[in-house]
C-alpha positions in Angstrom: -4.6 -29.8 6.7 -4.4 -26.1 5.7 -4.8 -25.8 1.9 -1.3 -24.0 1.5 0.3 -26.5 3.5 -0.9 -29.2 1.5 -0.1 -27.5 -1.6 3.5 -27.1 -0.1 3.6 -31.1 0.5 2.7 -31.7 -3.1 5.5 -29.3 -4.6 8.2 -30.5 -2.2 7.5 -33.9 -1.0 7.5 -33.2 2.6 5.5 -31.3 5.1 6.0 -27.4 5.9 7.0 -26.5 9.4 4.4 -23.8 9.3 2.1 -21.4 7.4 2.1 -17.8 7.9 -0.3 -15.1 6.5 -0.1 -11.4 6.1 -3.1 -9.3 5.0 -3.5 -6.8 2.0 -4.3 -3.5 3.1 -6.6 -0.2 2.2 -5.5 3.2 2.9 -8.6 4.8 4.5 -6.9 8.3 4.2 -3.2 9.6 3.7 -2.2 8.9 0.2 1.6 9.8 -0.9 2.2 11.1 2.4 4.2 8.3 4.0 7.5 8.9 2.0 7.1 12.7 2.9 7.4 11.9 6.7 3.5 12.3 7.2 0.5 10.6 8.6 -1.4 7.6 7.2 -4.5 5.7 8.2 -4.7 2.2 6.6 -6.5 -0.8 7.6 -5.9 -4.6 6.8 -8.3 -6.5 4.6 -9.6 -10.2 5.3 -7.6 -11.2 2.1 -3.8 -11.6 1.6 -0.8 -13.7 1.2 0.0 -17.2 3.0 3.3 -18.7 2.9 4.1 -22.1 3.8 7.8 -22.8 4.5 10.6 -25.1 5.7 14.2 -24.7 6.5 16.7 -26.2 4.2 20.3 -27.2 5.1 22.0 -26.5 1.6 21.8 -22.6 1.8 19.4 -22.6 -1.0 16.3 -20.3 -1.0 13.6 -21.9 -3.2 10.3 -20.1 -4.1 7.2 -21.3 -5.8 3.7 -19.7 -6.1 0.3 -21.3 -6.8 -0.5 -18.1 -8.8 2.4 -18.3 -10.8 3.1 -22.0 -11.3 5.4 -21.3 -14.5 7.7 -19.2 -12.7 9.7 -19.5 -9.5 13.2 -19.0 -8.3 16.1 -21.1 -6.8 19.3 -19.4 -5.6 21.8 -19.9 -2.9 21.1 -17.2 0.0 25.0 -16.1 -0.3 24.2 -15.3 -3.9 21.5 -13.1 -3.3 22.0 -9.3 -4.5 19.9 -6.5 -6.2 19.2 -7.5 -9.7 19.8 -11.5 -9.1 16.0 -12.2 -9.1 13.1 -10.8 -11.1 9.3 -11.1 -11.3 7.2 -11.8 -8.3 10.1 -13.8 -6.5 11.9 -10.5 -6.1 9.8 -9.6 -3.2 10.4 -12.5 -0.9 14.0 -12.9 -2.3 14.7 -9.4 -1.0 13.4 -10.3 2.6 15.5 -13.2 2.7 18.4 -10.9 1.4 17.7 -8.3 4.1 17.5 -11.1 6.9 20.7 -12.8 6.2 22.7 -10.6 8.6 20.3 -11.9 11.2 21.3 -15.7 10.5 18.7 -16.5 8.2 19.6 -19.3 5.8 18.3 -21.7 3.1 14.3 -22.3 2.8 11.6 -23.8 0.8 8.6 -21.5 0.4 5.4 -21.9 -1.2 3.2 -18.7 -1.7 -0.6 -18.7 -2.1 -2.7 -15.4 -2.5 -6.2 -14.5 -2.8 -5.5 -10.8 -3.3 -6.2 -9.4 -6.8 -3.0 -8.7 -8.5 -2.5 -5.1 -9.7 -5.3 -3.8 -7.5 -3.3 -1.5 -5.5 -4.2 -3.5 -2.2 -0.5 -4.1 -1.5 0.0 -7.8 -2.3 3.7 -7.1 -2.6 4.1 -5.9 1.0 1.9 -8.8 2.1 4.1 -11.2 0.4 7.1 -9.5 2.0 5.8 -9.6 5.6 4.3 -13.2 5.2 7.7 -14.3 4.1 9.4 -12.0 6.8 7.5 -13.8 9.6 8.0 -17.3 8.2 11.9 -16.9 7.8 12.1 -15.4 11.4 10.2 -18.1 13.1 12.2 -20.7 11.1 15.4 -19.4 12.4 14.5 -18.1 15.9 14.8 -14.5 14.9 12.7 -12.1 17.0 12.6 -8.4 15.9 9.6 -6.5 17.0 6.8 -5.9 14.4 8.1 -2.1 13.8 11.6 -3.2 13.0 10.2 -6.0 10.7 8.2 -3.5 8.7 11.4 -1.4 8.2 13.2 -4.6 7.0 10.5 -5.4 4.6 10.8 -1.8 3.3 14.2 -1.9 2.7 13.8 -4.9 0.9 11.4 -3.6 -1.5 13.4 -0.2 -1.9 16.9 -1.5 -2.3 16.4 -5.2 -3.5 13.1 -4.7 -5.6 13.9 -1.1 -6.7 10.4 0.2 -5.6 10.7 3.5 -3.7 7.9 2.7 -1.4 7.4 4.4 2.1 6.8 2.4 5.2 2.8 2.4 5.1 2.0 -0.9 3.5 4.6 -3.1 5.5 3.4 -1.5 8.9 -0.2 -2.0 8.1 0.2 -5.6 7.1 2.2 -6.3 10.4 0.5 -3.8 12.9 -3.1 -3.6 12.1 -5.6 -5.0 14.5 -9.5 -6.3 13.8 -12.0 -3.5 13.7 -9.4 -0.5 13.7 -7.5 1.5 11.5 -4.0 2.1 12.0 -2.9 5.7 12.8 1.0 5.8 11.5 3.3 8.7 12.0 5.8 7.8 9.3 8.4 10.0 10.6 8.7 8.8 14.3 7.1 5.4 13.5 4.6 5.9 16.4 1.3 4.2 15.8 -2.2 4.0 17.4 -5.3 1.8 16.7 -8.4 4.1 15.9 -11.6 2.5 16.0 -13.2 1.7 12.6 -16.7 0.5 13.4 -18.7 -0.2 10.4 -21.7 -1.9 12.0 -25.1 -2.4 10.3 -25.8 1.1 8.8 -22.3 1.8 6.8 -20.3 -0.2 4.5 -16.8 0.2 3.0 -16.5 -1.2 -0.3 -13.3 -1.6 -2.3 -13.7 -1.3 -6.2 -10.9 -3.1 -8.2 -11.1 -1.0 -11.5 -9.4 -3.5 -13.5 -6.8 -1.1 -14.5 -3.7 -2.6 -13.0 -0.8 -0.6 -11.6 2.8 -1.2 -11.1 5.0 1.2 -8.7 8.2 0.3 -10.5 6.9 2.5 -13.3 8.6 6.1 -13.7 5.5 8.1 -12.7 5.4 7.2 -9.0 9.2 7.7 -8.6 8.7 11.1 -10.2 6.2 12.2 -7.8 8.5 11.3 -5.0 11.5 13.2 -6.7 9.1 16.2 -7.0 8.4 16.3 -3.3 12.0 15.9 -2.4 12.8 18.7 -4.7 10.2 20.8 -3.3 11.3 20.2 0.4 14.9 21.3 -0.8 13.6 24.5 -2.3 11.5 25.3 0.9 14.6 24.6 3.3 12.9 21.7 5.0 13.8 18.2 5.7 10.3 16.8 4.3 7.0 18.4 3.1 5.7 17.1 6.7 7.6 20.2 8.0 5.6 22.9 6.0 3.2 24.5 8.5 2.4 27.7 6.5 1.0 26.5 3.3 0.4 30.0 1.7 3.9 31.0 2.4 5.2 27.8 1.0 3.3 28.4 -2.4 4.5 31.8 -2.7 8.1 30.7 -2.2 7.6 28.2 -5.0 5.8 30.7 -7.3 8.9 32.9 -6.9 11.3 30.1 -7.9 9.7 30.8 -11.5 12.2 33.5 -12.1 14.8 32.9 -14.6 17.7 32.4 -12.3 15.8 30.1 -9.9 17.0 26.8 -9.0 14.3 25.1 -11.1 15.3 26.9 -14.2 19.0 26.0 -13.9 18.3 22.5 -12.9 15.8 21.8 -15.6 13.6 20.4 -13.1 9.7 20.5 -13.1 7.9 23.8 -13.3 7.3 25.5 -9.9 3.6 25.2 -10.7 3.8 21.4 -10.8 5.6 21.6 -7.2 3.0 23.8 -5.9 0.3 21.3 -6.8 2.5 18.5 -5.1 3.1 20.4 -1.9 -0.6 21.6 -1.7 -2.0 17.9 -1.9 0.6 16.6 0.8 0.3 19.3 3.4 -3.7 19.2 3.0 -3.7 15.5 3.1 -2.1 15.3 6.4 -4.8 17.7 7.6 -7.2 15.1 6.2 -5.9 12.4 8.2 -6.1 14.2 11.3 -9.5 15.2 10.6 -10.7 11.6 9.8 -9.1 10.4 13.1 -10.9 13.0 15.0 -14.4 11.9 13.3 -13.7 8.3 14.1 -12.5 8.7 17.6 -16.0 10.8 18.0 -18.1 8.0 16.3 -18.9 10.0 13.3 -17.8 7.7 10.7 -20.6 8.8 8.4 -19.0 12.3 8.1 -15.8 10.9 6.6 -17.2 10.4 3.3 -16.8 14.0 2.2 -13.0 14.0 3.2 -12.6 11.0 1.1 -14.1 12.6 -2.0 -11.9 15.7 -1.3 -8.9 13.6 -1.2 -9.8 12.0 -4.4 -10.1 15.5 -6.1 -6.7 16.4 -4.6 -4.9 13.2 -5.9 -6.7 13.9 -9.2 -6.0 17.6 -9.7 -3.1 18.3 -7.4 -1.0 15.3 -7.3 -2.1 14.0 -10.7 -2.0 10.2 -10.0 -5.6 9.3 -10.9 -6.9 7.4 -13.8 -10.1 7.5 -16.0 -11.5 4.0 -14.5 -11.3 5.5 -11.0 -12.6 8.9 -11.7 -15.7 7.2 -13.6 -16.2 4.8 -10.4 -16.1 7.4 -7.8 -18.5 9.8 -9.9 -20.9 6.9 -10.1 -20.8 5.9 -6.7 -21.5 9.3 -5.6 -24.5 9.5 -8.3 -25.8 6.3 -6.6 -25.8 7.9 -3.1 -22.5 7.2 -1.7 -21.3 9.2 1.1 -17.8 9.4 -0.6 -15.0 7.6 -2.4 -11.6 8.0 -3.5 -8.7 6.2 -5.5 -6.4 4.2 -3.4 -2.7 3.3 -3.4 0.2 5.0 -5.6 -2.1 5.7 -8.4 -2.2 5.2 -12.2 -4.4 2.0 -11.7 -5.6 -0.2 -9.0 -8.7 0.3 -6.8 -11.1 3.0 -5.1 -12.6 2.9 -1.8 -16.3 3.9 -1.4 -18.2 4.7 2.0 -21.9 4.1 1.5 -24.9 3.4 3.7 -25.5 -0.3 3.8 -29.0 0.2 2.2 -27.3 1.7 -0.7 -24.4 -0.7 -1.4 -26.4 -2.7 -4.2 -27.2 0.7 -6.0 -23.7 1.8 -5.8 -22.4 -1.5 -7.2 -25.0 -1.5 -10.0 -24.2 2.5 -10.8 -20.4 1.7 -11.2 -20.9 -1.4 -13.3 -23.3 0.4 -15.6 -21.0 3.1 -16.1 -18.2 0.7 -17.2 -20.4 -0.9 -19.5 -21.4 2.3 -21.2 -17.6 2.9 -21.9 -16.9 -0.6 -23.0 -14.7 -1.3 -20.0 -14.1 -4.7 -18.2 -16.5 -5.0 -15.2 -15.2 -3.8 -12.3 -14.8 -6.3 -9.0 -16.1 -5.7 -5.6 -14.7 -6.6 -2.3 -16.2 -5.7 1.0 -13.5 -4.0 3.2 -13.7 -5.2 6.8 -10.9 -4.0 9.0 -9.0 -7.3 9.8 -6.2 -8.6 11.8 -2.6 -8.2 11.0 0.1 -10.8 10.1 0.1 -13.8 12.1 1.1 -17.7 11.9 -1.7 -19.7 11.0 -0.3 -23.1 11.7 
């Protein structure tokens, strides 16, 4: 019997009706572009979240987790509303809330995860997507994967209060093994892009041990700054900025005393210039990486990853000391490139390196942390893997 299924039986005294798994993700390139209607290029990881589940006929949603045995949730489906649930349970409860209109009712769920918490590998989206698949299968709901991603995003936005874009849920549900997912966050269109690592090149995820939380104010502030810049530039989103020098000049003019920014007390125009520069150039970086991957030139992607990190550090200002140190140490050890991943302010980095430099990169990062008295980082080989699916 599957480990998660056996744990469900121990917890609830009956067998589950199935076990569903959704992977975490790493975004190869395309950071903070998703909520700006831009382009992203994530891929699924081998690790993720599994949910064992069974229907209930009493209208109750009961949630338990092997990683948080002391906390859980028991609530009537009809009583679900934003603010009614907190902690980790807010994510699966939000999915059940969003699925009520599709006829989903009570259920018992047991959650199991092998994703490191707070590492920026999208454990919350994986939990949402595994829960969504489970509840849909239990109640015979058949939305397509793209629609299910939007539903999971709605749960996180409106129920959990996290202003995330659509990337994480789409990656968890739509990725395929051996590929990255090129996703246009405006149209919802996606394409599979080969990501062949082979024997010569490796992608390494480094958990910097600096935990992040997207419910913090800094992430929401970056989104608000992008929205304000778009309003000043007269576009629907920063995806529509095609002439970057002209856009930056327009924002520079907003420094005048009677400008919108001065009247509203918003961020200084120079801040908005930096945000716009990152988003616009990041969309170009996504397109460049896709072209290189389709040409079989993965090794050349490294320099673009590093350029992305510098932009996130200096223009979008979401990096953190452990990430900067890890990227610098990896490059000193001969890595082809690296960058922070995720929303920022904690989490992980990704490194592209020749396979024969992998040990040297790990050792260099570990030594750099030890010199600063930081906890040792954790390492995970990043193998492009399959998306969410039913296990049993």
